[in-house]
Phi, psi and omega in degrees: 000161181252129184239126177250119183243145177229114174238134186253008179201179190298315180298319176298320178300319181293308185293322177295323179297322179287327175293318177300319180295321179292322179296322180294329176294329181267335182233100185292341181260014183301132173239137184237141175220136193198154159266121182184221184217199187296327183287322175294319180298324180296333179286326177126159183115194181248118177275111182277312177218140177281144182296344175303332182274359184242335198276079176245134184234139178098153185299312184291315176297323176297318178298312184296328181252022181303314178304315179296318178299314181293324177294318179292325179292316177299316180302315181297319180297312181291325180296319180296314182297317184292322185278335180049066177290169177280337179199147170256126180245113182265140182237104179052218170050057191297321184303319180276310190290327180292329175293318176302313181302317181299310179301313182295321180289330181280333189242356183215177174249017180287130176292143180246120177248143181241111180260125189073089189295147177300147185272061182286348175292339182273311176198171186055049180297337182298344180293351176300326181297317179292321179299312180297325186278323193244351182248123181281319180222136178241129181248122187256146178241009177233122187303326184286349179291334178304311179296319182300309183284313187281318182274314182285315187251002175056041180236110186287137180229173178247115171275115186254003188102175183252116181299327177297320178297320178299314185293321180292312178303316181295319178296318182293328178293325188279345183215157177272122182283131180296135176291134177304322188268015178308130189305130172086351183267137177287157174278132186268132168250114184274142175246113176244102195255016177105173185246002181239151184305311185297320175299315180297314179300322184282329190253319192297316182301317181291321178300317181296311182300318180296314181295321179301315179294322178293320178295314182300317181292318181294323178286334174292323183283331181213097184293347182278343183273136175236143182228156171224147175263126179231128183261130177277111177284132180283145180303329184271359182244127180289150184302324186297333180296328183282344190296324180294340178268329187253348183301122180083001180265348185078005176280132180265133180259130168237129185256141176055034180222039185298315181297318178301315179299309182298327182289349183239011189261150179266327180199173185204150163251126193223134169286162181293162182123194180304328183304325181293325179288318179302313180301318180295316182293339171272359177072033179258114176303138189221159163244126175273118181225134184211115182273148178226149175301135184051066193300323181295316180292316181296323176299319180292316180296324178298316180292329181281323189262326182287140183262004183236161186278334187235162177250337181274144179296327179304305179296323182294319179292317182285338184062034174195166183280095174274317180247146179280134180253115177247089191236146177057240184293347177273356179279085184234127184307313180300322177291322175300317178299315180300316182291321181289322182300321182286349180268348185287315178297129184302330185256013182292141177307318186294319180294313182294322180293322176294320178298321176296323176295322177301321180295324176291324175300315181297317180300317182287333177287333175083183187252002184292146176267106189306303182296325176293317178296315182297314182300317180301310183295316179303312181294319179300314181294314181293322178294317179298322180292324181273351180058032172203147181286092184267344176203000000 
C-alpha cells in the first residue's frame, strides 16, 4: 500500500518514523512519501519537504513566513492528488494538517487518518468540527483524550498507548543506566530549553542563571557535592546557535542525545511539551518553566483561552500537580531557583513526592506499544475497506 505522511516538527518525525517501521512489518509492499525529517527518511521512501521548512511557532514567525507555509501547503495537496496514496496519515501539527485533511476529503476519496491527535482539549476546541468532517480515524496517545473526544464530543477514537513511553522503555532496555552516585562523577542538572530558536532565546538564559545560583549555594552547603550543567541540543538547531547563550557559562552542550542525558541526570529544568513527559519517564525530578512574550498579558490570555488547568503533559496525565509549572508571569528566576533547590537533596520530601507522582503517570499511560497498535489498526481498516487482506 501507499502511505502519505505529514509531520511538521522533530517529535512528529520521531513518532512517524516508528509508525512507518511498524507498518513495514505488516505490509511488505509499503511505499512511503512524506513531509517529515531525517528519522522518517532513514526508514525509507521519498522525503518531499523537511519539517525545518514548516516548523514556525507564534503569530509573528508564522506571519513572516506565511508565503512559504502556503507554498508548502499547496505542494502537499497537489502531491497527494498526483501520487494517489491508499491513505493520508497526519501527525499532530494541526494548523497545517487540518487544512490538508479538508482538501483531501473535498477533492479525493482517499481516507484521512490522524496519528497523535491535535490538542484541541487545551485550546481551539472549535477544531472538533473540522476533525469530525475531514478525519476518518483518530489515534490518541494520551489516555485522558478518550473522555474528551468520545464522551464530550461523541467522536470515537483509538487510544493506542503512548509512543514516548515506548521509546523511553526501549532506550532503557538497550543500555545500562549510570548510577548518579558513581564515585567521582558530578551530579548532572539537565537543561531542556525547547526545540525552536524563539523558545531557546526566551528561556535558556534565565534557566542557566537560575541553575548556576542553585549549584553555587548547594556547594557552599556541602563542598563534597559537585554538579554540572548540561544542555540538550535539539535536532533541528545547529550547535553554533547555542554558543552565544552558553559561551563562558561552563554549560556543556550535547546534541541529539536527550535520552542519554536524562538517563544520567539528577534534576532538570524543562520547557513545556513532550520533554516534560520524557523527563518524568526517566525518573528525573524537574521544574517546568516557560517564558512568554509580554508575560502578564499572556498569562491572562492563557487563563482565559486554555481549557485545562496545566500545561505540562505530566500534570495533565496525572490530573494533578506532580511537577511545578512556572509559566508566563510565573517565569521568575528567583522562583525557579527555589523550586530547583528543593529537588536536589536525594531525600527531600518534594523530590520523593514527585517520584511517586511519576509512578502514577507511568501507570496511566499503560503498557501498550503505540506504533505497533496504530499500524495494526490502520492495516485492518484499510484491508476491510478494500475487502481483501492487503497488509
